[in-house]
N, C-alpha and C positions, 0 to 999 in steps of 0.2 A: 504493500500499500504506499502511496506517495502522500504522506501526511502533510507535507509542506504545500503541495499543490491543493489538496483538499481544504486546508485551513485558509489559504489565500483566496480561494473561491468563496468560501463561507464569509470571510471577513468583508468581502465586497458585497455580499448579499446576492451573488449570482447563483442561478440554478445550473445544473449540469446541462440542461437543454439550452440555456442562454449561451454558455461557453461553447458548446458544440456548434450552434448556429454561428457564432462569431468566427470560429475556426473553419466553418464550411464542411463539417463532418457530421456524421450521425451521432446521436446521443450514446448509442451502445459502443461505438468506437471510442468516444471520449471517456466513458465509464472504464473501459479497459485500460486507457492510459492512467487514469486515477488510480486504479487498483493494481497497476504494475504488471498487468498481464500482456500489455502491448507497449512497445517503445514509443511509436509515433515518429513522424518525419521531423527532420530538422526545422523545416519551415513552420511546422506546427508549434514546436518549442519556441521559436522566435516570436511567434504571435502570442503565445502564453506569457513570455517574458514581457512583451509590450503591454499586454492587458493588465497584468498584475504588478508591473514595475518591480519585479524580483528576478534576479539572475537565474537563468534556466538550470544551472548546475544545482542550485538550491532547490528549485521546484522538482527536479528529476530524482532527488535523493529518495531511495527506498527505505522504508522502516518496517 
């Protein structure tokens, strides 16, 4: 599980659906990224970094 990614999303008040729409992917694909079962493309992590203003290395950390 990527706790930093989940916490960043919740702190902003965003739903998984909102973030998935922002990224242009399905909600199931985004859930897999959050749960750590899917890595995601570099471009996806670039967008997440911009959305949350947190370096992607921090967001990608698995716990």
